[in-house]
N, C-alpha and C positions, 0 to 999 in steps of 0.2 A: 432659541436665536440662534446665529452664527456669524459668527467675527471674522473677514477674511485681511488678507495684507490689504489690497486692493481700497479698501475699506479707511483701513487705519492708513494709509498715504493721502487718501483724497480727503479726509475729514474735515471739516472747516475747523472741528474744535483743537489745542492740541493734546498730544497724548496723554497727561495728567487727566486733562478734562473728562477725553473719550475713555480714560477706564472709570473717571468716577461713575460715567454716564454706562458703563458696564458693567458696572456695583451695582445698578440698582434695576437692572432687565433679571427676567430667565431667562438664564443661559441655559444650552443644552452640545454647544459643541464651540472651540474654534477651529473651525477650519484655515491653515496656511497653506494658499496657492504659491505657486511660481516659489518653492522654498528655496530652491537653487541661489537664490539672490543675497542667502542669506552668509554665503560663503563667501570669502574674501578674493579666494581661488575659480570660484565659477565664472562661467562666461557672462555672467549679467548681476555683478556684483549691486546693491543698493544698503549705501549704509545703515535707513531708515529700519534696514528688519532685524536688525541686531536688537532693536529695542523690545521686538516680540518676548525677547528672553522672560522678560518682565512678567508677562502670561506665568508663568509657572511656580512664580513666587501670590501675586495677588489672587490665581485663582486654580488653586491646589488639586480641588475637586472636578473642575472644568475638563474633559477632557480631550485633549487636542490630537490633528491632524497634520502630517504636512505632506504635501502634495506637490509631486514634480516628475517632470517626462524627459529631463535633460540632465542628468546629474551622472556622472562618471562613481567607483568607487569612494577615492578618496572625499568630492563631494558631497558623497551621503553621508559618511561617517562627521562631517566638519557639521553636515545639517543636524545629526542627532547630538551634538554636542553643545552647540549653539542654543539650540530651542531646548536644549533638557529633558531631549525625549529619549536618555540611555535605559528605561526600562523597557519601553515600546517594543513590540512587536514591528518588523521592518516587512513588506512586501514588494516584491521585484518582479515586476511581469518583463515580456519580453520585450526587447527595445525593435523588433522586427518589422516594419513594411513592406510586406513580402510584395504587393502591388504595384511598388514603387521600383520602375528600373534607374538605374547611377547612370552616369553620362558625363566624363570630364574629359574635354578637348582640350587639344592645346593650344593657344589664343595665337589666331594670325590676324584677323578680320576680324575682331568680335561681335560686329552685328548684323554683318555679313552672317556670318555662322550661323547666329540668333534666329535670323531673317530665314535662313535656313531652313534650319531646326523645325521654327514654327511653321513654315508653306510644308515643310515634308510630314511630320508628324501630328502637329494638332492645328491645322489651319480653320480658324470660326470656334477656337477652343478657349475657354477662359483658361487665363493663367499668370502667374505672378513671374515680373523680373525685378531681381535684387541688383541695385547699383549702388557704391559706399558713399557717393559725394549728391547733393540735392541740385547742380547745375549738370551732373552725368545723367541724372533719372530725367531731367526736362531736357534735355538735346538728345536721350533715347528715344522717349516717349514722342516727342517732336517726329523725329527722324521716321519712328516705325508706323505714325500715321500719314507719312506722306505717302510709305510703300504698302499702303492699304491696309493696312492693319487696325483694330478697334484698340487705339492703343491711349490711355491716361494716363497722367502724374501724380505723385500720390510721397508731400514728407512735409518737414513740421515747416519749413520756410512758405508754406499756400497758403491763402488764409484759411481760417475753418469753414466757411460756406462751400470755399470750393471742394475743400478737404471731402466734407463731408457729400457731396453730390456726387465727388469721383467715387467715394466707397459706396454709397447707395446704389448708383449704375451699375458698380464691381456685385454688388449681394443680388441686383432683382437682374440682371438681363446677362441674356447669354453670351459668350464670344470676348466680355471685353478683359484685354491684359492689362494688369494694372502695375506700370514700370514705378519702385517704390524705393525709399531705402528699407531698413530693417524694422521703423517702425513700425511697418504696416503689416496686418496680419494678427496682431493681438486681439484676443478677444473676437477674434473672425471664424465664421465654423459654415464659409461654402463648401459645401462636402463634393462638388461636382468641379473643384479647383483640380486642369489634367494635367499642369506643370508648374514648377519650378525650375525658376532660369536664374543663373547668378553669372552676373558680366565681373564680376570683382569677387576677391578669395574674401571669404570672411574671417573674423577672426580666430574659430577653434571649431573644434568638431563638433561641440553640443550647440553652437551658432549653426553651424551646416544640420544638424539633425533636425533643430526645431526648423529653421526655415523651411526646408524642405518636406517637412512632416507634412506643410499646411495641403500637399498633393494629395488626390486621392481619397480624401476620409471615406469617401462612398465603400469605398473599396474594392474599384473598378480599378484596371491600369490606371498610372499615373508616368510621370517622366521628372528626374529630378537632371535637371541638365546646367554645366557648369564649362566657360570658359575662359582657362587659365594657363599664365605664363611668366618667365620671370621677372617683369615688371608690378605683378601682381605680390610676388614672393619681397621685391626689394621694399613696396608702399609699404605693408603689413609688419615689416622689422620695423623702419623707419618711424612708424606709431609707438611702435614699443621703446623705443629707444631714446624716444624725444620727451615721450608721456612724465608725467611729475609723482609718477606711481617710486617706492618703494624698490632698492634691487632685488629685493627677494620678491615682488610680486612681477618683475621685469621677466623673474627666470620663470618663472613660472610659467608667462604670457607668453614669455617664447618657445618654454616645451607644448605649450599648447598648441602653439603654431607649428610647432615641428610635428606634431601626432598628424594635423592635416594636412600638411606638404606630404606625408607618410602614405595619407589616401591617396594626395591626387597624384602620385609617382609609382604608385604600386602596378606590377604587372598579375596580381592575383585577384583573387573576385574582391572587389569593391566593400560589398556586403559583409562580408565575413572578417575586414576591419574594421569596418565602421562598428561590430558587434562587440569584438575586441575590444575595441575603447569603453567600451558600458560595461567590460568584464562578463559579456555572453558568447559563450563558444558557438560557433556556426560551422554549416558544410559550403563550398559553392556554392552559388545562389542559383545559375544557371538564368539569369536576369538582369544584369549590368551590361556595362560594353564587355569589360574585358571576359566575363565568362560567353558574350556571347559572340563575339568577334577577339579570341586573344590574342593580344599584342607578343611579337616576340622581342626577348630582350636580345642585347646583342652586349659582346665584349666589348666597351668603351674604355679599357684601363689604358692605349695607348694616346686615343684621343684626348683622355682626362691627363697623362700625364703630359703633354702637349699644351692643354687648355693653363694648368698651375704652373709649368714653368712659364709661360707666354706673362703671364700674372706679374710674378717673380721678377723675369728680367727686364719687363716694363718698369720697374719700381713698385708694385701695387699701389697705382697712383691714380688708376683708368678702368673705366667702366667696361661693360662687356663689350659694346658696340668700337672701340677702340681696339681693344685687346683682337677680336674678329676680325679685325683688319690687317691688322698685321699676319696672323694663322694665315691670314689669303690671300698677303705679298700685296694689298692693296698702296698702287702709289698713291703720296699726298704731298700735301705742302707740310701741312701736320707731322705725318710719320717722318718725312723727309727730316724737317727741322730740331725734329726730337733724337734723330739716330737710328729711330727704332726699322729704321728698313735694311742696317748693317746687321739685325742683333741675328743670332742663330736660329730662331724661330720666325722669324719674318719667312712667310710661305709655307711653313711648315706643313700647316696645314689643308692642303688644299684638294685632300679625298674628299671631304666632306664642303658642304653648301652650308650658305650662310644660315639658313632655316635649322640645317642640323646642327651648327656651331651654336645657335642661340637653343636649341633643345640640351648640350652639350652644358653649359655655363647654367644652365636654367638648374639641371639636376645636381651639379657641381655646390651648388648654396643650398639647392631644397637636402640634399643628401649630410651639410655639413662641412666638406673641404674645399669651402671658400666662403669667406661670409662679405657682407656691402658696408661700407664705413659711410656712415651719411656725413659722419661729421667733415669729411674731405669729399665732399659732393657726391658719393655714390662710388667709390673706386675701390674695385674687388679688392680682397687681401686673403693671406693663404693662414687658415687657420691650423691648428695643429696636427688635426687628423689627416692632413692630407700629406704629411713625412712619409709614412709606411705605403701609398701611393706613388711620392715620385721615387720611392726605392726600389719599385718595385715585388716590393713584399706582399699588397694586396689588389686583389681582383674586383674592377670597376664593373659592375650591370648594369647596361640603363635602358630605359624605351627607346625606340627610336622616337626620335621629332619628325615625327609628322601630326598631322591635324585628322583626325579618327569621327568622325560623326555617324548619328545612326541611317540606313540607308533611308529612301525614301520609301514610302508603306506602297505595296505593288512592283518593290523593286527586284524581290527575291529572284525572278526569272531570267534579271542581268547577273544578279551574284551567280547565280549558276552556272552560268558560262564560264568564269573566270575557274570553275573547280576543274582541274584539271589529275587526273588519276587514270593509272595503267591498267588495263582491261576487266581482268576477274572483279577489281573494285568498283568499277563504273557500274559494269552489271551491276553489282549489290547495291551500291549509291542509287542507280535508276530504280530498284524493287523496292528501296526506305525510301524514296519521294514519291512514289507510287502508294504504299504504304501510308505514309501523311495526309496526301489529297483523299485518300479516303477519308478518312480521321476528319480534318479540314471540313469537308462536308457533311460529314454525320456531328458535326457539332455546330457547323452554321457560323466558322470563323477562320481568318487571312492562314493558311500553310505553315506561315512562319511563327504565329501562336503556337504551333506544335512544338515545332523544332526549327532550329534554325539550319539554313544549306551548308555552312560552318561543322554545325554539329553532326549532320547526318553522312559530312564527308570522313569526318575522324572515324565514326563506328565503323564505316566501309574502308577505310584502312587499317585500322585494330583487331578489327571482327574479334570484342568482345563476347567472350563464351559464357561469364555468366553475371550476373547484377552486381557483382563487387567491380571486374571491369569496369562492366556499364558506367557505373555512377564518378570512376576518374576522371570519366573524359568532359572537357569545359562544356560548358550547357547542358547538364545532367545535374541537375539540383534533387533532393529530395520527393518531391513532389510530381517532377517528373519520371524521377526512376520508379514511384511508385504505381505511375498511371500508365506509362508505356514503356515499363522494361520489362516484362517480359516479352511482349508483343515484339520489342526489339532484338532482343538475344534470340530468340525465337524466329525471327525473321533472320539471322546471322547464321543459326545454325541450317537453314534451309537453304544458304547459299552454297555450304560446305560440303 
């Protein structure tokens, strides 16, 4: 007989009575599932888990095992300490889910972006869309249904019968999209969930990993897609600051949010960043948006200085919308009344448009150069980290503020038309495409599954002469290198 945490929490009897009951049973093992919940710094702390430490005292001869799929190194150490497992062996498997493609897009019109993603990549496929609030769940599900998507809402505010019906349909039927709060998914083991989408930013990488991990449990390709913007950063920081938690807990929560923002803003491989958070080293995966379509960072030092200066000169009393209006030199009654149209920064940012400036301000907050003061109605304020930027002592690199989504399936032909190469490289590019076509036919898969045009173009430009050089090209992960490396290096050598 085994006793799990879920049994402990849901038991009709009190813990003392439950312990007495267990004492009369023949016990073989205590299995403590979702053990990260015992950590006050975990993403899903539940105080009742702390009482499980009594198991070591009451049943010292019964083996105990703690299980979790989402614990960083610090949380793992705390699990060992709080559950009195100090002499136990620790087994850590890989956190990598190589069949999941991670894509994070700059949020502009999130619903329209989501609909485009569903129609292009997963028409009539089962998936989960996560929203932060119950109201947003209802509104998003209704909107998707109006667009012809078989979408159903799920949240704790619905009556139990409707929730059960929607969950049952999702489990039994094909192509159902569930729009839900994070309460949905625990205990759901539907193997053919083809995508998990987030319209709101999760609280931490652990939460993001757990939610996206509900996709592709059958091992087939799946997508983790998220739309992310400055409002998400502001909202999550506000929830932390206004919570009744201790200051220490708020600091830990803020640090976890910063780690997630780092994942959102990275220009490198997202999987590398994700796995590194859990203490696992890896190389570029070749299967996230940044590997498949590497973003070009730009020197945003001057733009950052202008933005930070505008925050300061407007008194650190306004949100991004007003500060951007000042930088763009937009006339208006409010700007004139406040005298902001007479500031040196008024109109100083016309080299960028409004969308680009929103990206700059979002990244300034995410990178810690500015913060949002919720006690002052969302005013932007400078942080100590902004000083070296304003003094010109630090270079600031940023991602371009553009909305990047996966191309529609079958869109490789259109993408190829945008590849411009000099004649010798273009000839090699054509040879590589011919090789890819033969491979795709032999395997019975679309050409883009083999390698993307962007990767072939880089190979044609760089002409790698060995496997090590080939591995440095974005889009060539370890598996691609092992499977196709020799053929690609040989194709380059034949063209020389």
